[in-house]
VOGU-3710 file (C-alpha; in Angstrom, 3 decimals, decimal comma):
1> msnseidpkl> -59,313/-25,140/-65,882  -59,317/-26,711/-62,339  -56,628/-29,298/-61,396  -59,217/-32,079/-62,066  -58,869/-31,231/-65,327  -55,138/-31,194/-65,866  -53,343/-34,141/-67,232  -52,301/-35,922/-63,743  -48,891/-36,513/-65,364  -48,643/-32,864/-66,645
11> lgqlkklekk> -49,432/-31,873/-62,962  -46,809/-34,064/-61,366  -44,295/-32,856/-63,710  -45,241/-29,572/-62,559  -44,927/-30,478/-58,723  -41,566/-32,000/-59,635  -40,360/-28,979/-61,259  -41,718/-26,627/-58,363  -39,500/-28,703/-55,985  -36,524/-28,344/-57,804
21> yevmgqdiss> -36,670/-24,606/-57,787  -37,655/-24,409/-54,384  -34,334/-26,076/-53,315  -32,355/-23,159/-54,981  -34,783/-20,670/-53,753  -36,077/-19,720/-57,262  -39,739/-19,164/-58,480  -40,805/-21,552/-61,155  -43,346/-19,012/-62,751  -40,461/-17,044/-63,894
31> yldgllyady> -38,719/-20,079/-65,438  -42,148/-20,873/-67,060  -42,444/-17,151/-68,297  -39,109/-17,550/-69,762  -40,369/-20,793/-71,832  -43,090/-18,877/-73,073  -40,951/-16,137/-74,714  -38,199/-18,583/-75,709  -37,948/-19,668/-79,684  -38,204/-23,141/-80,891
41> ltywdyvhld> -34,957/-24,731/-80,764  -33,778/-25,704/-84,550  -31,040/-28,384/-85,165  -28,680/-25,569/-87,040  -28,905/-23,579/-83,658  -28,304/-26,727/-81,658  -25,289/-27,782/-83,306  -24,350/-24,330/-84,525  -24,170/-25,244/-87,944  -23,268/-22,090/-89,671
51> tllslqtpkt> -20,545/-21,425/-87,288  -19,268/-25,265/-87,859  -19,437/-24,971/-91,795  -17,506/-21,431/-91,456  -14,394/-23,345/-89,772  -13,214/-24,916/-93,156  -10,555/-22,278/-93,933  -8,212/-23,651/-96,733  -4,954/-21,663/-97,391  -4,387/-22,425/-101,063
61> gfademific> -6,745/-22,804/-104,287  -6,099/-26,569/-104,522  -9,876/-28,409/-104,326  -8,440/-31,440/-102,255  -7,408/-29,202/-99,440  -10,662/-29,283/-98,311  -10,731/-32,955/-97,922  -7,623/-32,627/-95,823  -8,818/-29,907/-93,323  -12,151/-31,454/-93,026
71> yhqitelyfk> -11,016/-34,832/-92,011  -8,778/-33,586/-89,389  -11,407/-31,440/-87,602  -13,587/-34,668/-87,869  -10,658/-36,671/-86,279  -10,157/-33,824/-83,398  -13,940/-34,364/-82,527  -13,546/-37,744/-82,371  -10,685/-37,342/-80,277  -12,539/-35,190/-77,884
81> lilwemkqis> -15,095/-37,938/-77,714  -12,418/-40,478/-76,266  -11,441/-37,946/-74,077  -14,914/-37,517/-72,622  -15,163/-41,333/-72,224  -11,608/-41,620/-70,301  -12,687/-38,435/-68,087  -15,903/-40,463/-67,005  -13,744/-43,671/-66,143  -11,270/-41,808/-64,249
91> eqanvteaff> -13,643/-39,682/-62,142  -16,038/-42,773/-61,215  -15,892/-43,707/-57,698  -16,759/-47,382/-57,881  -16,109/-48,833/-61,229  -18,215/-51,685/-62,105  -17,489/-54,425/-64,858  -20,363/-53,184/-66,899  -19,522/-49,489/-66,549  -16,154/-50,206/-67,721
101> lgklerinny> -16,590/-52,358/-70,442  -19,310/-49,965/-71,771  -17,082/-47,116/-71,951  -14,032/-49,193/-73,347  -16,626/-50,325/-76,309  -17,202/-46,684/-76,799  -13,571/-45,577/-77,229  -12,809/-48,796/-78,999  -15,964/-47,911/-81,912  -14,202/-44,314/-81,778
111> fkqliysydi> -10,870/-45,655/-82,836  -12,103/-47,896/-85,230  -14,347/-45,307/-86,996  -11,269/-43,347/-87,374  -9,117/-46,215/-88,662  -11,600/-47,206/-91,219  -11,983/-44,031/-92,483  -8,414/-43,091/-93,050  -8,789/-44,261/-96,545  -10,005/-40,467/-97,132
121> mvkgmekdqf> -6,478/-39,538/-96,416  -4,754/-42,787/-97,929  -6,810/-42,882/-101,333  -8,936/-39,616/-101,504  -6,664/-36,845/-102,787  -4,722/-36,643/-105,718  -0,922/-36,717/-104,895  -0,202/-33,572/-106,889  -2,426/-31,460/-105,351  -1,155/-33,106/-101,844
131> lkfrmallpa> 2,219/-32,287/-102,230  1,620/-28,641/-103,286  -0,698/-27,594/-101,055  0,790/-29,448/-98,111  3,797/-27,284/-98,583  1,860/-24,085/-97,832  0,344/-25,517/-94,301  4,238/-25,752/-92,696  5,362/-26,252/-90,226  1,748/-27,445/-89,331
141> sgfqsaqyrm> 1,628/-31,033/-88,410  -1,004/-33,718/-87,154  1,973/-34,418/-84,694  0,707/-31,077/-83,116  -2,550/-32,674/-81,769  -2,769/-32,013/-78,074  -5,886/-33,981/-77,646  -4,098/-37,223/-78,806  -1,573/-36,567/-76,455  -3,897/-36,265/-73,468
151> ieicatdmin> -5,225/-39,593/-74,815  -1,933/-41,412/-74,634  -1,656/-39,506/-70,618  -4,994/-41,006/-69,826  -4,622/-44,435/-70,907  -1,456/-45,658/-69,225  1,654/-44,721/-66,873  4,098/-42,470/-68,290  7,083/-44,732/-68,225  5,026/-46,795/-71,095
161> lvhwesreal> 5,377/-43,570/-73,275  8,719/-42,900/-72,674  11,039/-43,899/-75,984  11,862/-47,485/-75,461  15,883/-46,645/-75,313  15,272/-44,744/-72,043  12,439/-47,215/-70,239  14,659/-49,317/-68,423  16,953/-46,499/-67,185  13,950/-44,664/-65,892
171> agekdvrily> 12,050/-47,525/-64,576  10,730/-46,358/-61,178  10,912/-42,697/-61,522  8,153/-40,810/-60,289  8,679/-37,403/-61,383  6,294/-36,937/-64,351  8,562/-33,856/-65,806  11,586/-36,237/-66,010  9,264/-39,011/-68,045  7,893/-36,217/-70,154
181> dkvywkkgat> 11,160/-35,060/-71,018  11,947/-38,491/-72,574  8,329/-39,279/-74,303  8,802/-40,996/-77,297  7,283/-38,503/-79,760  9,816/-36,052/-79,136  12,339/-38,026/-80,356  10,265/-38,405/-84,090  10,097/-34,445/-84,078  13,958/-34,181/-85,017
191> elatgkktlt> 15,278/-32,807/-87,883  16,957/-35,178/-90,084  19,972/-33,642/-90,757  21,304/-32,122/-87,307  19,152/-33,884/-84,818  17,519/-30,672/-83,440  13,902/-30,211/-82,360  11,802/-29,308/-85,420  9,941/-25,781/-85,291  6,677/-28,523/-85,103
201> lrqfeekyts> 7,876/-29,693/-81,888  9,030/-26,239/-80,855  5,742/-24,704/-81,483  3,990/-27,459/-79,618  5,897/-27,409/-76,631  5,698/-23,406/-76,287  1,839/-23,692/-76,497  0,929/-27,192/-74,663  3,901/-28,326/-72,511  2,409/-26,684/-69,121
211> rllrkceamk> -0,989/-27,924/-69,970  0,446/-31,520/-70,788  2,570/-31,854/-67,708  -0,686/-30,940/-65,372  -2,404/-33,591/-67,134  0,405/-36,112/-66,669  0,071/-35,225/-62,764  -3,607/-35,524/-62,690  -3,533/-38,972/-64,333  -0,487/-40,402/-62,424
221> nnnllkvyek> -3,209/-42,472/-60,313  -6,336/-42,793/-62,273  -5,395/-43,412/-65,772  -6,931/-46,306/-67,656  -4,150/-48,717/-66,505  -4,326/-47,766/-62,694  -8,096/-48,167/-63,074  -7,967/-51,601/-64,591  -5,072/-52,340/-61,851  -7,539/-51,184/-58,925
231> yviengsteq> -10,401/-53,066/-60,438  -8,307/-56,495/-60,251  -7,154/-55,747/-56,767  -10,793/-55,495/-55,586  -12,578/-57,785/-57,940  -10,490/-60,501/-59,543  -9,128/-60,398/-63,288  -11,785/-60,419/-66,064  -11,296/-61,884/-69,340  -14,164/-59,238/-71,129
241> leealreldl> -11,964/-56,269/-69,588  -8,779/-57,578/-70,551  -9,858/-58,259/-74,025  -11,346/-54,704/-74,301  -8,062/-53,119/-73,011  -6,226/-55,273/-75,719  -8,355/-54,120/-78,645  -7,647/-50,468/-77,274  -3,900/-51,102/-77,472  -4,278/-52,473/-80,989
251> nanvnwplsh> -6,498/-49,523/-82,004  -4,477/-46,934/-80,839  -1,070/-48,229/-81,140  -1,051/-50,329/-84,000  -3,765/-49,801/-86,191  -4,029/-46,063/-85,842  -0,221/-45,439/-86,656  -0,128/-47,957/-89,501  -2,873/-45,739/-91,132  -0,815/-42,867/-91,015
261> yksavrylqk> 2,038/-44,567/-92,311  -0,083/-45,941/-95,460  -0,870/-42,286/-95,971  2,631/-41,317/-95,311  4,027/-44,088/-97,950  1,527/-43,030/-100,396  2,339/-39,385/-100,454  5,903/-38,642/-99,250  8,626/-41,743/-100,171  8,915/-41,037/-103,648
271> dpedikatgg> 11,478/-38,071/-103,218  13,753/-37,116/-100,353  12,362/-33,588/-101,075  8,742/-34,624/-100,279  9,643/-35,288/-96,438  9,633/-31,749/-95,939  5,768/-31,972/-96,097  5,732/-33,430/-92,478  8,110/-30,447/-91,033  11,455/-32,068/-91,147
281> snwqkylppr> 10,379/-35,102/-88,661  11,640/-38,495/-89,267  8,028/-40,250/-90,070  9,667/-43,450/-91,239  10,931/-43,912/-88,077  8,098/-42,421/-85,921  4,923/-44,034/-87,565  5,835/-47,656/-87,743  4,601/-49,265/-84,519  7,519/-51,924/-84,373
291> fqkivyfpnl> 10,045/-48,926/-84,144  7,849/-47,107/-81,162  6,693/-49,951/-79,125  4,011/-48,248/-77,082  1,842/-50,405/-75,188  -0,728/-49,063/-72,724  -1,373/-52,312/-71,060  1,999/-54,362/-71,446  0,882/-56,979/-68,511  -1,758/-58,065/-70,985
301> wtdeelnnwg> 0,460/-59,174/-73,356  3,038/-61,950/-73,808  6,754/-61,474/-73,966  6,929/-62,975/-77,481  3,857/-60,310/-78,555  5,711/-57,628/-76,930  8,926/-58,465/-78,838  7,284/-58,470/-82,168  4,694/-55,614/-81,212  3,249/-54,032/-84,572
311> rsmivq> 5,385/-56,514/-86,823  2,790/-59,600/-87,647  -0,285/-57,223/-86,573  -2,620/-55,797/-89,401  -5,383/-53,272/-89,678  -8,611/-54,975/-88,366
//
């Protein structure tokens, strides 16, 4: 077959491929041979379906534990997508409004999916089963999600993640280690009786402290708050960006923790002994947004809104 008989579009693509491999000192014919020998890609191989479906390994014989483990794995995948979008924002050299808004819309959509789907946890399990199989999982807790802690670190300055009782004293502090030591969620993972760190927290710190401190240092100057402040300095404020960031604040710091709180009330609040299912942490003080007052973008809210954070706001 002569070149004249080859589809011009195909010929053009082959020439582009040849140039691509020439730059790297590679022979295109070897790669074409590889295509000839390679099998066709299947859906199940692409998403590693067999491996994915093998990752659900309940620890008890209670049927509803499968719901519990699947939902938490789905949640971690959404966290991965949120971090993926945040990474692109933080690494973008020249952030445009369209780029920033597009990524924020994706992040908010991921959060909304998590919030709306949390009824699977609130209503989707039999309480008697939950209280039994949950005791077999101690001291593991969703509190130990390092990806969610990374989302918080990538979203805002560390001072905004410090427990509210320590924020004023640490205002202006630049050492992320000092700020990290006073981060709000550590206070929630204390034993009710003694005030000591729970085993849940001690396990988490042993595994993730070094990694999270590196993330804190890396995001000091390019978390979402910093990217937004830099954008405003260079381009001026924009109502659309402010609304998208406010929506993220509500999704992450009001609606998401309230979803957890609803679930905890349903399954854990009837008997003091049931609190053990959280690893002994003080979930009544940890989950309600009005107690934590975590706000990623405080300058986008009025003093009245900040003072009443989480009180009048409801799940959208």
